[in-house]
N, C-alpha and C positions, 0 to 999 in steps of 0.2 A: 504494499499499500504506500503510495507516494504521500509525503507530508512536507510542509514548508517549515516545520520545526516548532518546538515548544516555546522558543524565544521570539517568534514572529508576532509583531503587533500590527494588525491589519489597519488600513487607512479608514477613516470614519465615513464609510459610505452608508447609504440608506438601506441597501439590500442586505438585510441581516443574514440571509441564507448564504451569502457569498463570503462571510467572515469565518467559515469553517477552515480549520487548519490542515485538512487532509482531503485526499481524493478518494471516492468510494472504491472498494476493492475491484469491482468489475471494471470500472473506468481505468483504474490503475493497470489492470491486465491488458486492456485494449491499447493503452498508451505504451506499455512496455513492448508489445508486439508490433508497434508502428502502425496500427490500424487507425487510430485517431491521434490527433495532435492538440495539445492544450494551447490556448491563447488567452490573453487578458486584455481588458480595455478599461480605461478610467471611467468614472461615473458620468462625467459630462458628455463624453463621446457615446456612451451606451444610451444615455437619456435623449440625446439628440437623435439617435437612430430610432428610439422608441417614438419620438414625436413624428418623424418621417413615416414610420411604419403605420402609425395610427391615422395619419393623413391619407395614406394610400389604401390601406386595407380596412379602416373603420373600426379597428380594435385597439385599445390601449393595453400594451403588454405589462405584465408585472415587472417590477424593477429587476428581479433575477433573470427574467426572460430577455429583458433589453440588453443585457450583457452578451447575449449570443447573436445579436443583430449585426454588429459591424462587420463580421466575417462575410456576410452576404456580398457586400461590395467588393471585398478582396477576391472572393471566388469568381464573381462576375468579371472583374478586371483581368484576372489570370485566364479565364476562358476566352474572353474577347482577344487577348493578346495571342493566344495559342490557336485561336479559330475553333476550339472545341466547344460543342454544345453541352451544357450542363443543366441538370435539374437539381434545385436546392430544396431540401425539405427542412422546414423549421419546426422544432418541437416547442409548441406554444403552451407553457405551463400554467398560465393563469392571467387574469385581467388585472389591470393597475388602477381600477376605478377608485379604490380606497387610498391610492397613492398619489392622486392628482395634486395635492398641495405640495408634496415632496418634489414631484416633477416640476411644478411652477417655481419652487425655490431654487432648484439646481439650474433650471433653464432661464432664470431671471424674469419670470412673469409674476412678480409679487404684487 
């Protein structure tokens, strides 16, 4: 199981589920086999993508889900560059309707 260590102090982001100090055993296995790759994004970037996602799709993602959205642009840019067609599946874990005030604060809509 991958961990970032007991001495790690996470940044004060709103998405509490992202403050966990380890990666689930199943995901750790997939990472060790090179099947998946981990990436991280700061809260402002993630929330900006959540805003864009909600404008396009009509759904406000939960803050934890928003941290998975920036990779979509990276995948699209890589596919465009290589000429490869890709299908991107997003695991949408929940809505962020109860988090709108936090989105507003981070995105500067006070």
